[in-house]
N, CA, C and O atoms as a GROMACS GRO file, in nm:
protein
  380
    1MET      N    1   9.195  10.303   9.840
    1MET     CA    2   9.190  10.345   9.654
    1MET      C    3   9.218  10.253   9.657
    1MET      O    4   9.282  10.178   9.731
    2LYS      N    5   9.106  10.247   9.461
    2LYS     CA    6   9.087  10.104   9.435
    2LYS      C    7   9.242  10.115   9.332
    2LYS      O    8   9.306  10.206   9.279
    3ASN      N    9   9.255   9.940   9.343
    3ASN     CA   10   9.360   9.950   9.238
    3ASN      C   11   9.333   9.832   9.175
    3ASN      O   12   9.391   9.730   9.211
    4PRO      N   13   9.224   9.833   9.051
    4PRO     CA   14   9.191   9.767   8.952
    4PRO      C   15   9.303   9.658   8.886
    4PRO      O   16   9.415   9.684   8.929
    5ALA      N   17   9.302   9.594   8.834
    5ALA     CA   18   9.472   9.498   8.790
    5ALA      C   19   9.337   9.368   8.739
    5ALA      O   20   9.217   9.361   8.766
    6VAL      N   21   9.460   9.252   8.632
    6VAL     CA   22   9.460   9.192   8.590
    6VAL      C   23   9.574   9.092   8.606
    6VAL      O   24   9.677   9.119   8.545
    7TYR      N   25   9.570   9.006   8.663
    7TYR     CA   26   9.740   8.913   8.684
    7TYR      C   27   9.735   8.820   8.657
    7TYR      O   28   9.630   8.771   8.615
    8ILE      N   29   9.865   8.741   8.670
    8ILE     CA   30   9.863   8.621   8.667
    8ILE      C   31  10.006   8.557   8.754
    8ILE      O   32  10.122   8.592   8.735
    9MET      N   33   9.966   8.474   8.834
    9MET     CA   34  10.032   8.430   8.944
    9MET      C   35  10.066   8.238   8.876
    9MET      O   36   9.986   8.160   8.824
   10ALA      N   37  10.198   8.221   8.905
   10ALA     CA   38  10.306   8.057   8.879
   10ALA      C   39  10.366   8.014   8.965
   10ALA      O   40  10.456   8.070   9.027
   11SER      N   41  10.321   7.902   8.980
   11SER     CA   42  10.380   7.819   9.075
   11SER      C   43  10.548   7.803   9.057
   11SER      O   44  10.630   7.784   9.147
   12ARG      N   45  10.572   7.818   8.902
   12ARG     CA   46  10.731   7.790   8.858
   12ARG      C   47  10.702   7.844   8.715
   12ARG      O   48  10.597   7.859   8.653
   13ARG      N   49  10.879   7.878   8.674
   13ARG     CA   50  10.878   7.903   8.526
   13ARG      C   51  10.863   7.794   8.472
   13ARG      O   52  10.930   7.692   8.487
   14ASN      N   53  10.718   7.823   8.366
   14ASN     CA   54  10.642   7.706   8.303
   14ASN      C   55  10.522   7.616   8.360
   14ASN      O   56  10.448   7.547   8.291
   15GLY      N   57  10.517   7.630   8.491
   15GLY     CA   58  10.420   7.570   8.583
   15GLY      C   59  10.247   7.573   8.565
   15GLY      O   60  10.170   7.598   8.472
   16THR      N   61  10.236   7.541   8.673
   16THR     CA   62  10.074   7.612   8.696
   16THR      C   63  10.071   7.752   8.677
   16THR      O   64  10.163   7.814   8.731
   17LEU      N   65   9.971   7.826   8.603
   17LEU     CA   66   9.909   7.919   8.592
   17LEU      C   67   9.775   7.944   8.658
   17LEU      O   68   9.688   7.858   8.671
   18TYR      N   69   9.766   8.065   8.696
   18TYR     CA   70   9.620   8.132   8.763
   18TYR      C   71   9.624   8.286   8.695
   18TYR      O   72   9.725   8.356   8.682
   19THR      N   73   9.493   8.318   8.658
   19THR     CA   74   9.452   8.413   8.635
   19THR      C   75   9.351   8.478   8.665
   19THR      O   76   9.235   8.446   8.639
   20GLY      N   77   9.402   8.612   8.744
   20GLY     CA   78   9.280   8.668   8.843
   20GLY      C   79   9.252   8.798   8.780
   20GLY      O   80   9.292   8.823   8.666
   21VAL      N   81   9.145   8.928   8.892
   21VAL     CA   82   9.105   8.967   8.873
   21VAL      C   83   9.079   9.016   8.964
   21VAL      O   84   9.000   8.948   9.028
   22THR      N   85   9.126   9.177   9.045
   22THR     CA   86   9.095   9.270   9.158
   22THR      C   87   9.052   9.309   9.141
   22THR      O   88   9.027   9.318   9.021
   23SER      N   89   8.970   9.401   9.251
   23SER     CA   90   9.036   9.561   9.323
   23SER      C   91   9.113   9.627   9.361
   23SER      O   92   9.121   9.750   9.358
   24ASP      N   93   9.207   9.521   9.417
   24ASP     CA   94   9.280   9.583   9.560
   24ASP      C   95   9.380   9.500   9.510
   24ASP      O   96   9.423   9.418   9.591
   25PHE      N   97   9.427   9.499   9.404
   25PHE     CA   98   9.583   9.460   9.371
   25PHE      C   99   9.680   9.418   9.473
   25PHE      O  100   9.688   9.303   9.517
   26PRO      N  101   9.752   9.513   9.508
   26PRO     CA  102   9.838   9.479   9.592
   26PRO      C  103   9.810   9.381   9.719
   26PRO      O  104   9.897   9.318   9.779
   27ARG      N  105   9.687   9.380   9.744
   27ARG     CA  106   9.603   9.321   9.899
   27ARG      C  107   9.578   9.190   9.844
   27ARG      O  108   9.579   9.094   9.921
   28ARG      N  109   9.546   9.164   9.666
   28ARG     CA  110   9.518   9.045   9.665
   28ARG      C  111   9.596   8.944   9.652
   28ARG      O  112   9.577   8.827   9.688
   29VAL      N  113   9.737   9.017   9.569
   29VAL     CA  114   9.893   8.900   9.554
   29VAL      C  115   9.884   8.922   9.674
   29VAL      O  116   9.816   8.828   9.716
   30TYR      N  117   9.916   9.002   9.777
   30TYR     CA  118   9.991   8.918   9.925
   30TYR      C  119   9.902   8.812   9.978
   30TYR      O  120   9.964   8.711  10.012
   31GLU      N  121   9.779   8.809   9.992
   31GLU     CA  122   9.693   8.725   9.985
   31GLU      C  123   9.765   8.583   9.952
   31GLU      O  124   9.803   8.499  10.033
   32HIS      N  125   9.776   8.581   9.752
   32HIS     CA  126   9.820   8.459   9.712
   32HIS      C  127   9.974   8.446   9.749
   32HIS      O  128  10.019   8.338   9.712
   33ARG      N  129  10.033   8.499   9.789
   33ARG     CA  130  10.207   8.477   9.805
   33ARG      C  131  10.179   8.430   9.979
   33ARG      O  132  10.268   8.378  10.046
   34GLU      N  133  10.068   8.455  10.024
   34GLU     CA  134  10.135   8.391  10.230
   34GLU      C  135   9.994   8.333  10.196
   34GLU      O  136   9.924   8.313  10.295
   35SER      N  137   9.937   8.300  10.072
   35SER     CA  138   9.859   8.169  10.097
   35SER      C  139   9.742   8.165  10.200
   35SER      O  140   9.683   8.063  10.235
   36LEU      N  141   9.720   8.286  10.242
   36LEU     CA  142   9.578   8.341  10.306
   36LEU      C  143   9.515   8.308  10.323
   36LEU      O  144   9.480   8.300  10.441
   37LEU      N  145   9.417   8.244  10.188
   37LEU     CA  146   9.288   8.208  10.176
   37LEU      C  147   9.232   8.069  10.104
   37LEU      O  148   9.185   8.090   9.992
   38PRO      N  149   9.230   7.975  10.133
   38PRO     CA  150   9.186   7.862  10.077
   38PRO      C  151   9.171   7.828   9.939
   38PRO      O  152   9.052   7.801   9.924
   39SER      N  153   9.243   7.814   9.807
   39SER     CA  154   9.219   7.894   9.663
   39SER      C  155   9.296   7.800   9.608
   39SER      O  156   9.381   7.742   9.675
   40PHE      N  157   9.271   7.770   9.462
   40PHE     CA  158   9.356   7.758   9.374
   40PHE      C  159   9.523   7.755   9.392
   40PHE      O  160   9.607   7.665   9.395
   41THR      N  161   9.527   7.903   9.401
   41THR     CA  162   9.702   7.944   9.424
   41THR      C  163   9.767   7.871   9.531
   41THR      O  164   9.885   7.838   9.533
   42SER      N  165   9.656   7.842   9.643
   42SER     CA  166   9.736   7.766   9.781
   42SER      C  167   9.758   7.642   9.793
   42SER      O  168   9.831   7.588   9.875
   43ARG      N  169   9.670   7.575   9.679
   43ARG     CA  170   9.642   7.429   9.652
   43ARG      C  171   9.795   7.401   9.538
   43ARG      O  172   9.879   7.314   9.558
   44TYR      N  173   9.794   7.522   9.400
   44TYR     CA  174   9.903   7.427   9.398
   44TYR      C  175   9.992   7.554   9.329
   44TYR      O  176  10.021   7.591   9.215
   45GLY      N  177  10.017   7.595   9.464
   45GLY     CA  178  10.140   7.628   9.452
   45GLY      C  179  10.219   7.793   9.404
   45GLY      O  180  10.336   7.829   9.397
   46CYS      N  181  10.063   7.878   9.372
   46CYS     CA  182  10.086   7.983   9.280
   46CYS      C  183  10.124   8.079   9.314
   46CYS      O  184  10.048   8.175   9.301
   47LYS      N  185  10.264   8.104   9.379
   47LYS     CA  186  10.282   8.223   9.454
   47LYS      C  187  10.382   8.333   9.382
   47LYS      O  188  10.451   8.413   9.444
   48THR      N  189  10.374   8.319   9.216
   48THR     CA  190  10.481   8.423   9.200
   48THR      C  191  10.402   8.490   9.068
   48THR      O  192  10.362   8.433   8.966
   49LEU      N  193  10.394   8.618   9.102
   49LEU     CA  194  10.331   8.742   9.028
   49LEU      C  195  10.427   8.759   8.931
   49LEU      O  196  10.536   8.811   8.955
   50VAL      N  197  10.381   8.705   8.782
   50VAL     CA  198  10.470   8.689   8.665
   50VAL      C  199  10.426   8.790   8.598
   50VAL      O  200  10.504   8.879   8.564
   51TRP      N  201  10.314   8.792   8.573
   51TRP     CA  202  10.241   8.903   8.512
   51TRP      C  203  10.115   8.972   8.559
   51TRP      O  204  10.013   8.921   8.606
   52TYR      N  205  10.152   9.142   8.527
   52TYR     CA  206  10.010   9.219   8.505
   52TYR      C  207   9.943   9.366   8.431
   52TYR      O  208  10.010   9.453   8.374
   53GLU      N  209   9.823   9.364   8.447
   53GLU     CA  210   9.759   9.492   8.390
   53GLU      C  211   9.716   9.556   8.446
   53GLU      O  212   9.608   9.506   8.476
   54PRO      N  213   9.729   9.683   8.505
   54PRO     CA  214   9.667   9.760   8.586
   54PRO      C  215   9.567   9.823   8.499
   54PRO      O  216   9.602   9.839   8.382
   55HIS      N  217   9.403   9.878   8.544
   55HIS     CA  218   9.313   9.898   8.471
   55HIS      C  219   9.301  10.035   8.539
   55HIS      O  220   9.387  10.075   8.617
   56ASP      N  221   9.165  10.123   8.498
   56ASP     CA  222   9.152  10.252   8.576
   56ASP      C  223   8.981  10.205   8.607
   56ASP      O  224   8.918  10.298   8.656
   57ASP      N  225   8.920  10.108   8.592
   57ASP     CA  226   8.776  10.068   8.618
   57ASP      C  227   8.802   9.873   8.642
   57ASP      O  228   8.889   9.793   8.605
   58MET      N  229   8.694   9.866   8.709
   58MET     CA  230   8.668   9.720   8.742
   58MET      C  231   8.623   9.646   8.605
   58MET      O  232   8.676   9.541   8.569
   59LEU      N  233   8.506   9.719   8.525
   59LEU     CA  234   8.477   9.654   8.405
   59LEU      C  235   8.582   9.603   8.310
   59LEU      O  236   8.598   9.489   8.266
   60GLY      N  237   8.649   9.710   8.288
   60GLY     CA  238   8.796   9.667   8.191
   60GLY      C  239   8.863   9.599   8.238
   60GLY      O  240   8.942   9.558   8.153
   61ALA      N  241   8.880   9.556   8.331
   61ALA     CA  242   8.976   9.494   8.384
   61ALA      C  243   8.863   9.304   8.390
   61ALA      O  244   8.906   9.202   8.334
   62ILE      N  245   8.780   9.306   8.438
   62ILE     CA  246   8.686   9.176   8.426
   62ILE      C  247   8.678   9.131   8.274
   62ILE      O  248   8.675   9.012   8.240
   63ALA      N  249   8.674   9.224   8.199
   63ALA     CA  250   8.666   9.189   8.082
   63ALA      C  251   8.754   9.183   8.018
   63ALA      O  252   8.738   9.108   7.922
   64ARG      N  253   8.869   9.238   8.026
   64ARG     CA  254   9.017   9.164   7.978
   64ARG      C  255   9.012   9.004   8.086
   64ARG      O  256   8.994   8.897   8.028
   65GLU      N  257   9.027   9.007   8.215
   65GLU     CA  258   9.061   8.848   8.278
   65GLU      C  259   8.976   8.769   8.183
   65GLU      O  260   9.040   8.680   8.126
   66LYS      N  261   8.801   8.781   8.136
   66LYS     CA  262   8.704   8.709   8.082
   66LYS      C  263   8.875   8.662   7.935
   66LYS      O  264   8.933   8.554   7.919
   67GLN      N  265   8.895   8.784   7.870
   67GLN     CA  266   8.936   8.741   7.735
   67GLN      C  267   9.091   8.618   7.748
   67GLN      O  268   9.100   8.508   7.693
   68ILE      N  269   9.192   8.685   7.839
   68ILE     CA  270   9.297   8.578   7.865
   68ILE      C  271   9.274   8.436   7.892
   68ILE      O  272   9.337   8.338   7.853
   69LYS      N  273   9.134   8.450   7.996
   69LYS     CA  274   9.105   8.292   8.070
   69LYS      C  275   9.026   8.212   7.938
   69LYS      O  276   9.016   8.090   7.920
   70ALA      N  277   8.973   8.322   7.853
   70ALA     CA  278   8.934   8.204   7.717
   70ALA      C  279   9.044   8.178   7.647
   70ALA      O  280   9.020   8.073   7.588
   71GLY      N  281   9.152   8.216   7.619
   71GLY     CA  282   9.240   8.225   7.545
   71GLY      C  283   9.313   8.079   7.599
   71GLY      O  284   9.291   8.017   7.703
   72SER      N  285   9.410   8.048   7.484
   72SER     CA  286   9.520   7.902   7.553
   72SER      C  287   9.624   7.954   7.633
   72SER      O  288   9.662   8.070   7.646
   73ARG      N  289   9.685   7.785   7.715
   73ARG     CA  290   9.808   7.851   7.771
   73ARG      C  291   9.892   7.882   7.676
   73ARG      O  292   9.950   7.975   7.732
   74ARG      N  293   9.950   7.872   7.554
   74ARG     CA  294  10.052   7.925   7.508
   74ARG      C  295  10.017   8.089   7.509
   74ARG      O  296  10.106   8.168   7.539
   75LYS      N  297   9.886   8.137   7.475
   75LYS     CA  298   9.872   8.277   7.491
   75LYS      C  299   9.913   8.352   7.583
   75LYS      O  300   9.962   8.463   7.560
   76LYS      N  301   9.894   8.287   7.731
   76LYS     CA  302   9.942   8.344   7.823
   76LYS      C  303  10.084   8.339   7.831
   76LYS      O  304  10.145   8.438   7.872
   77LEU      N  305  10.147   8.225   7.792
   77LEU     CA  306  10.277   8.224   7.812
   77LEU      C  307  10.367   8.358   7.744
   77LEU      O  308  10.469   8.415   7.782
   78VAL      N  309  10.271   8.381   7.618
   78VAL     CA  310  10.336   8.473   7.536
   78VAL      C  311  10.339   8.605   7.602
   78VAL      O  312  10.439   8.673   7.623
   79LEU      N  313  10.212   8.633   7.632
   79LEU     CA  314  10.182   8.749   7.758
   79LEU      C  315  10.271   8.742   7.898
   79LEU      O  316  10.330   8.849   7.915
   80ILE      N  317  10.287   8.683   7.963
   80ILE     CA  318  10.435   8.675   8.032
   80ILE      C  319  10.570   8.704   7.980
   80ILE      O  320  10.640   8.794   8.026
   81GLU      N  321  10.608   8.623   7.878
   81GLU     CA  322  10.671   8.596   7.806
   81GLU      C  323  10.742   8.766   7.781
   81GLU      O  324  10.853   8.804   7.817
   82ALA      N  325  10.660   8.829   7.723
   82ALA     CA  326  10.657   9.005   7.660
   82ALA      C  327  10.693   9.070   7.793
   82ALA      O  328  10.783   9.152   7.809
   83MET      N  329  10.655   9.049   7.836
   83MET     CA  330  10.620   9.153   7.963
   83MET      C  331  10.763   9.085   8.088
   83MET      O  332  10.844   9.151   8.154
   84ASN      N  333  10.751   8.982   8.082
   84ASN     CA  334  10.906   8.901   8.150
   84ASN      C  335  10.992   8.794   8.130
   84ASN      O  336  11.046   8.709   8.201
   85PRO      N  337  10.991   8.818   8.034
   85PRO     CA  338  11.085   8.732   7.987
   85PRO      C  339  11.183   8.605   8.106
   85PRO      O  340  11.205   8.488   8.075
   86GLN      N  341  11.220   8.665   8.226
   86GLN     CA  342  11.313   8.558   8.344
   86GLN      C  343  11.183   8.551   8.414
   86GLN      O  344  11.183   8.560   8.537
   87TRP      N  345  11.071   8.535   8.346
   87TRP     CA  346  10.998   8.538   8.482
   87TRP      C  347  11.043   8.559   8.641
   87TRP      O  348  11.054   8.469   8.724
   88ARG      N  349  11.061   8.661   8.655
   88ARG     CA  350  11.101   8.705   8.781
   88ARG      C  351  10.988   8.710   8.887
   88ARG      O  352  10.886   8.655   8.845
   89ASP      N  353  10.978   8.760   9.012
   89ASP     CA  354  10.862   8.771   9.063
   89ASP      C  355  10.818   8.924   9.060
   89ASP      O  356  10.865   8.991   9.152
   90LEU      N  357  10.756   8.974   8.993
   90LEU     CA  358  10.746   9.141   9.018
   90LEU      C  359  10.624   9.186   9.111
   90LEU      O  360  10.553   9.285   9.092
   91TYR      N  361  10.613   9.087   9.223
   91TYR     CA  362  10.558   9.180   9.366
   91TYR      C  363  10.661   9.322   9.422
   91TYR      O  364  10.644   9.439   9.460
   92GLU      N  365  10.749   9.247   9.403
   92GLU     CA  366  10.843   9.384   9.447
   92GLU      C  367  10.797   9.543   9.381
   92GLU      O  368  10.786   9.654   9.431
   93GLU      N  369  10.778   9.487   9.243
   93GLU     CA  370  10.733   9.626   9.187
   93GLU      C  371  10.614   9.686   9.219
   93GLU      O  372  10.571   9.776   9.147
   94LEU      N  373  10.563   9.654   9.301
   94LEU     CA  374  10.399   9.690   9.394
   94LEU      C  375  10.438   9.810   9.466
   94LEU      O  376  10.374   9.914   9.475
   95ALA      N  377  10.552   9.780   9.517
   95ALA     CA  378  10.583   9.834   9.661
   95ALA      C  379  10.598  10.006   9.629
   95ALA      O  380  10.622  10.084   9.721
   0.00000   0.00000   0.00000
């Protein structure tokens, strides 16, 4: 079963941010958390899921990811703070 989503991973509060999109949200976040693949997130320690937005289809998720990536860092911080003002790791919500 596919779970399309766009998400933001962080190294720490106000640290390095990574915005991604995937068709299998729980699996992909797990891969980031465990540094299973050589990637930006493993290189910069972005292991905390701080924001996400589920989508019904991949086309919508990809369009939203592009919109977020085109925005400023400040806009990303506003998204995170609106959903997760404590910068908690939201990974547990996926279970």
